[in-house]
Structures are given as C-alpha cells and as structure tokens.
N, C-alpha and C positions, 0 to 999 in steps of 0.2 A: 684664400691663397690658390693660385692656379695649380691644376693637377701636376703639371710638369715641375713646378717649383717645389711642390710637396715631395715629389719623388727624389729630387736632388737633395732636399733637406734630409730625408730619411737616409740616403746614401752617406751623407756627411756624418750623421749620427752613428751609423754602423761602423764607419771607418774610425771615428773618434773612440768608440767603445773598444774596438779591436786594438787600437794603439795603446789605450790605457791598460788593457788586459796584458798585452805583451810587456809593457813596462813593469807591471806587477810581477809577472813571471821572472823577468830579469832581476828585479830587486830581491825576490825570494832566493833565486839561484846565488846571487851575490852574498846574501846573508848566510847561506849554507856554507859557501866557500870561506867566508870570514870565520865561521865557527870551526871549520876544519883546520884553518891556519892557526887558530888559537889553541889547537890541540884537543878540542872537545867536539865530538859529533853532537848533533842535535838530540840524539837519543839519550835517555837517562843512563849513566854509567852502571856497570854490573855491580851487584851488591857485594860479592867477595872482595873486590878491590877496596871498597869503602871499609869493610871489616878489618882488612890487614892494616890499613892506615890507622884505624881506631885503636889497635892493640899495641902500637908503638909506645915505648917507655918515655916518661918524663917530658922534658922539653920537646923532644921529637914528636911526641903525641900532640902537644899543643900546636907546634908548627904545622903538623899534618891537618889539624882542624882548621887552622887559619887558611891553609892552602885549599882545603875543601870549600870554604866560603868563597874564596876568590874564584874557584872554578864554577861555583853556582852562579855568581854574578856574570861570569863570562858566558855561561850557557844562556842566561836570560837576555843578554844584549842582542844576539841575532833574532830571538823571538820578538823582542820589542821592535826591532827594525822591520820585521815582517808585518807586525800589526800596524805600524805607522805607514808602511807602504800600502797596505790594504785600505786604510782609511783615506789616504791621499788619492789613491787610484779611484775608489768609488765616489769620493766627493767630486773629483774632476769629471768623472763619467756622468754623474747626476747633473752637473752644470752644463755639460755638453748636450745632454738629452732634454734639457728644459726648453719648452717651445718658445719661439720669439714673441715679443710683445705684439699683440694683434693690432693695436692702434698704429704703432710705428711701422709695422710690416705693411699694413694697408696703405698708409700715406706714402711710403716709399714706392710701393707698386703703382699707385695712381700717377705719381710723377713720372716714373719710368715709362709707363704706357701712353700717357696722355699729354705730357708737357710738350709744347710745340718745338722748343729748342732741345734737340736730342744730344747736344754737347753739355747740357745742364750747367750752363755758365762756365764751361771748360773745366768741369769737375769729373772725377772718376766716380760715377754713381754707385757702382758695385762695391768699391772700397768704402765709400761713405755708409753703405748699408750696414756693413759689419760694425763700423764705428758707432753708428746711432744705436744699434741693438746692444752693444757692449755698455754704453752709457746707461741705458735703462737697467741692465743687469747689475750695474754698480749702484743702483738706488736713485737715479735721476728720474724725475716725473716724465711720463711719456708725452704729456701735453707740451712741456718745455722743449723736448727734443724735436717734436714735430714742427713747432714754430720756428726753431732754428733751421731745420731742414728746408722749409719753404723759403725762409729769408736768404738762404745760401744761393738760391736761384738768381738773386739780384733783379727780380721782376717786380715793378711797382704795383702790378695788378694782382699778383698771386698772393694769397693770404690764408690764414686760418679763421674760420667762422665759429664762434662759440655756440654752444648747444641752444641757448635761448634764442639767439638770432636765427639759427638754422630752423628752429621750430616755427618762427614767424614766417620765414621764407616758404616753408611747407604749407602755410595757410593759403598760398596762391597756387597750390598744386592743382592743375586742371583735372587730374585723375580723381582727386578727392577721396583717396583711400589711405593716405599716409605712407605712400611708397615713393622712392626715388629709383628710377630705372636708368641703366646705362649699358653700353656695349663693352664686352671684354676683349681680350686679344684675339679671340676666335670669332669676333663680330656677333657673338650671341648676346641677346638682351638679358641682363641679370638684374636682380634686386641689389643695388649697389651699396645700400646702408641699412642698418636695422630699422624696421618699421617704427613709427613714433608711437609712444605709449598712448593707449586709448583709441587708436585708429582701428578701423575695421580690419586692416591688414595684420595688425598686432593681435587682435582678438582671434583671427583665423590661424595664428601660429606661423605665419610666413617668416622666412629667415633670410638674412643677407646671403647672397651668393646663389640663390635659387634661380633657375633659368625660366624665362617667360617667353612662350612662343606666340601667344595671341592675346588680345584684349577684345572680348566679344567676338565679332567675325573678322577682325582686322589682324592680319599676320604681319609680324615684323620682318618676314622674308620679302614682303612686297612693299611695305610702307615704312617710312622713317618714324623715329620716336616722336618728332614734332608733329607729323601728320596724324598719328594716332591720338596724341594729346589734344590736338585741334578738334578732331572729330568727336572725342568724348566730351570736350567742353561745349561744342556746338549742340550736340544732342541733349546734353545734360540729363542722362538717365538716372533713375533712382538707385541703380546698382550696375556693376560691371562684372563680367566673367573672365577670369584669368585662366589661361591654359598653361600649366606648368610642365616642364620636361623633367621627369623624375629619374629616368635612366634611358638606356638605349631602346628606343621604340616604345617607351612607357610615358604616358601623360596623365594628368588629372586636372579637373576643373575646380576652381574655387570661386564662389559667388561672393562679392564684397559690396556691402552697402556704401553708397557715397555719402559720408557724413557731412561733408562741407558742400552744401548745395546753394549757397548764396550766389546770385547771379553776378558774374564779373562786371566791373565798371566798363562802360563803353570806352573803347580806345580811340574812336574816331568821332569827331564832331563835324557836322556838314551843314551846308546851306547854299543859297544862291543869291548873288548880287547882280545888278544890271549896270554895265558901264555906260559912259557917255555916248558910245557908238551904238548902243542898243543891244550889245551882246550880253547874253546871260552867262555868268561865270560861276561854275561850281566850285565851292570852297571845301577842302578836306583838311581838317586839323588833327594831327596825330599827337596825342599826349605822351604815348609810349609806343614801343614796338613789341607786340606779343603774338601769341598763337592765333588770336582772333583778328588781328589787324587787317590782313589781306581779305579775309571774309567780309569784315565790316566795310572795308573800302569798296569791295565789289558790289555789295548791296547798295551803298551810297551812290556809286556811279550809276547804277541802273535806275535808282529812284530819281536822282537829279537830272539824268538824261531824259527821263519821261516828263520832267517839269520844264524842259527846254534848255538845259545847260549845253553850251557849245564849246566851252574852254574850261580848263581846270587849274586851280592853284592848290598846291600841297604845302601846308604850313608845318614845318618841322622845328620852328623856333622853340627853344626850351625843352626839346625832346632829348632826354638824356640817354636814350637807347633802349636796349632790351634784347630780344632774340635776333641774332644775325640771320638764321634761316628764315625767320618771319619777315625780315627786311627784304630779303631776296624774293620771297613770295609776293610782297607788295610791288616790287619793281617789275615783276613779270606781267603785271596788269598793263603796263605801259610799253613793254618791249616785245619785239617779234620773236618767234620761236627760233632757237639757234644762236641768238645774240649772246655775247659774253657779258654776264651781269657783273662779275667781279673776279679777282684772283685771290687764292687763299693758300697760306703756308700751313701745312699740317705736319704732325710728328712722323707720319708714315712716308713722306715724300721729301726729297732734297730740294726740289724746285717748287715754285708757286704753281698751283693747279687752277686752270680756268673753270669757272662755274657757268654752265650754259643754261639759257632759258629753256624750260620745258623738259629738263632731264628726268623729272619725276612724273610718271604717267598720271597720277591721281589728280594733278592740277591742270590738265590740258585745257579744261573749259575756261580757265582764268587767263591763259597766256594771250597777250596782245588784245585784250578786250576793250581797252581804251586807246583810241587813235587820235583823239582831238588834241589841239595844242595844250601844253602844260608848262607851268613854271613852279619853282620850288623856293619857299622862303626859309632862310637859315639865319642863325646867329651864333654867338659864343656858347650858348646853351645846347646847341645841336651836337650830339656826341655819339660815338660808338655805332650802334646799329642804324641810327638815323643818318649818320654820315655815309654808311654803306649804301643806303637807299638813294641818297642824294647823288653820290658819285656814280652809281650805276646808271642813273637817268642822264646825267650830264655827260659821262664818258661815252654814251651811245648817241650823243647829240640829240637827245630827246627832250631835255628841259634845261633852261638856264637856272643858275643859283642866284637868288636875289637876297641881299641883306648884308651881313658882315661875316668875317672869318669864323669858321666852326671851331669846335673844341680841339679836335685832333686826336682821337683814340680809335685805333684799329684792332685792338686786342679782343679776343673772344675768351670769355671765362666759362669753364665748366665747373660745376659744384659736385663734389664727391663726398658722400657721407662716410664717417668713420665709426668703428665699433663703440667708441666712447661718447657717441651722440653729437660730437662736433663734426665739422666738415672742412675740407680744403677747397678753396677756389683757385683754380689753376688756369693760366693762359694756355688754351689748347689750340689756338689758331690765330693768325694775323691776316687781315684782309687788306687788299689794295684795290684800286679801280680797275675797270675792264682792260686797260692797257698798262697796268702796273702803276697808276697814279698813286702817289703816297698820300695817306690820310694823316699820318703823324705830323703834328705841327699845324693842322687845320687846313680846310679847303677855302681858298679865296673865292669870293662870289664873282659872278660875271657882271652883275649890276649892283652898285651900292644902294642901300636903302634910302639914301638921300636923293637919288635921282628919280626923275619921272620920265624915263625914256619911252618915247612912243605913247605917252599918255598913261603909262603904268605907274601906279603909286601904291606900294604896299600899305602905307599909312592910311590912305583913303579906304582901301579894302578893309583894313582892321576896324576903322571907324564905322563903316557901314554895317559890320557884323557885331558891333558892340564890344570888340576885343580891346585890350589895353593898347594905347598908342605908343609909338616909339618916335616921337617927334611930329612936327606938323607936315602939311602936304595937301595938295588938292586932291579931288576925287575924280579921276578919269582912268578908265581901265581898258587896256588893249593887250591882253595876254598874247594874242596871236602875232601882232606886230612886233612886240618886244621880244618874243621868243625867236622869231625869224631873224631879227637883227643880232641878237646875242649868240644864236647858234651858228650863224654864218662863219664866225671865227673858229668854232669847234669843228665844223666840217672841213675847213681849210687846213687846220692843224692835223686832222686825222688822215690826210692824204699822204 
C-alpha cells in the first residue's frame, strides 16, 4: 500500500473510532437521563428509605415490596442500555479498524495506477473500492471479487491469472531469481509481488513492496526494466546483486543465485538465399518478440552481411507478439535516429505520445544499423508486438508488408503479482502506427502473397529455406525492386 494511502486510511480509522466513542458517550448520557425521568438515579437508593418501606403494615408492606422490585428493574434498564451501547460501539470500532483485504486492495491499486483507460469503463473507481472491500468483509472470497473487478473494465485482454499459470510464466523470467519488478506511482522500481516459493529471492527473505535501485552495476535511474532484464539475460551470470533502498539514504546489497539458468530458445532464425538476379537475400524469421530479439537480429545482420547479404526479408508470420518495447528496439535497427516508431496511449497522458527512435541512450549503437532494402512477411497469425514492428517499418516507408491481413491487436498487457500468488494482466497501453495508423482490425498488406510483383515470391523464398509453403509460386526474388514499387505509394501518401 502506498505510504500516502496508508496515511489516509489511518486518518479514516481515527475519525471512525472518535465518532463511535462520541456515540457511546451520547448513549450513556441518554441512559442516565432515562433513569432520572423514571424517578431513579443510577446510584443505589439510601438504606433508610428501604427500611421505612419494609416496616409498613399488612398489604401496604406487600405493595411496597412489589414497588421495590419494579424500581430495581427500572434501575437495571439504563445499565443494560449502557452495556448494549458499549458492545455495539466497540464492535463497530473493531470492524472499522480491521485492515482491508490485501489481495483486493492490491488489485484495485494496480488498476488505478496502470490501466490505460483512466475512466475505468466510465466507472467511479473510488466508490467501487469501498464496495469491493465491503463484500469481502461480508464473507465473499477475495478471488471472486478481484475477478469481477477486472471484468467490470470491459476489456477483452485484461484478466486474472491463476497461481499455477503465473508460476509457469515466471519460468521465463530473465532475471532468474523468482522476482517480478515494476514501477510504482513515484516511478521507483519495487518488488511488485511476493517472491515465488523455493526461489533464491524467497530464500533471501525479500518482500513485496521493497524498493530496488540497481541490479549489479545497472541503475534503474538510467536504464529501463526491459534493458536491465535484457542485459542480465545476455550475460547469463551465475548470480546477480540487488541494491535495495531500506530508508532515506540507506541501502543494502543482496546476492541472489540465478536458479533458472537454462539458455533461452533462440527467438530469431536466419539464413541466406540467392534470387534469380544474383542478389543475396538475408532472411530473418522471428518466432516471438522478446528481450533478446533485437540483440539476436543485430547479430544475425552482422553475420549475414559478412556472408554477402544485400537485402533483408523479415518473416513475422505466425508471430503472436510478446514485448512491445522489444518490438520497438527491433524496429530501431532499420530506422534513423529521431524517426517516430509508434504512438502510444498511456494512463498518465490524455493524448497519444510519440515514441522516437534513439530515445534511450544505451541502444545508440543499434539505431539505423541496417540500411539495405527490406520487406516484411505477415499473415493472420501476426499479432500484437509483431504488428507494432511491422507498422513501424511501413509507416516510415521503410518496408512493404507482404502476405495477408494481420490479427489486429494493439493492446499492451502488464502482469502484476498479487499477495495470494495470483496475478492480474491489465491493458496498460495501446499502440498505433507512427502517424496514428490503427492496428485494431488488422493491417492490410501492400502486396498479396499470391502476387509475384517484380519477381518477388514469398512462397519461393519459403521453399528455398525449407519452411512450410502457403500455396504455389515460382522462385524469383527481387526485394529491392518490389520494395521500391510498393513504397512509392507510401511516400506519396505521407506528403
């Protein structure tokens, strides 16, 4: 819970306790007044009066005894009222002082801070907060409340991930220490969910909410989360050192062994084919888009260029996406510094924000390193981050899209761990092309896969590489000629 939210919550508790105490005092005062109206103060009557009533003769004495019993009952009534008031007051105060359910509180906070649509599907998110917590207080399971909370956003991509699935996702953690890191409202990097059981982070006693300043020699003040994860994955060290912020000016270091050290599967397949014109075409096939994609593409470009590659074909068919920042890193290989790679809608801004090539200094050596002609193969299986890569290249008139219409998903999901070991996947951003081109509904190709424009045949290329065919076709390859022809229309529309 953020410190400011905790302060507000404590103030609410103090006010609640004070109001209950005042109600208690008022009830006590009312009880005293009731006793006085009935003719009997709360104090025990003096003994002489009781003695005089007891000496009365015959029936009078009996009536006096009965009257004495009635007086005793009357004296007890205000006392019982006081006790009931005390019990009610303290039970209400105890309910008010009970801490909110941590799972519901965390999920609500993740949505408030990170969900891209800050109207929350036109809902009063603060009012829903109290309603969700009240339902848990009344006995409803937190897991059910959180699922309904996320469903109320009306977003097809936002969902709850069960603990077992989240554990499997953590198996691909490039940090390899059982931690999920995220930035809070103050842009500090924190441990966003409890470390997984059996991980080195759990064994070291790390906790959700702790602030992390550095991983090894990499500071989060200078590098993004993705950049740090990329470098750890690339170096693949046996351990990493986390620098934790314990207080104002106080830090401590924790050395964590990387228990998951299996080498990640290559995200890029590459090779060279020679077309009928004698041009050597470098082929890059991306199965997914991840932290290592741009690095592997850069290595493949250098190797294939040394083998004589003069043109490039990037195959994104069947690529269901992955990391959007990684897609933009890959696009930077083919775009000049300062070009707009994409537009993004974030929770913190009302309008779409342009993402410029070369904004992050640690990737300067990659920017614009590939200047040769390039074409991109797409199909209905090209989705999400792969579509962002495709539209970034086409939107800058750098590469035509060849194949069939893409899937049409521009939503970015962030995964946030919850105290109950589950997680919420939320749409944290929506991307569009460099000039605001819509991705939803799919990207139409510039050239159909059934055409052999300028001698370019994707089927022939796939056949030469031993990849599955998507129909027949001759084998003649002229990426440069086809790209010039297809991109002429792009340059004209950009004017």
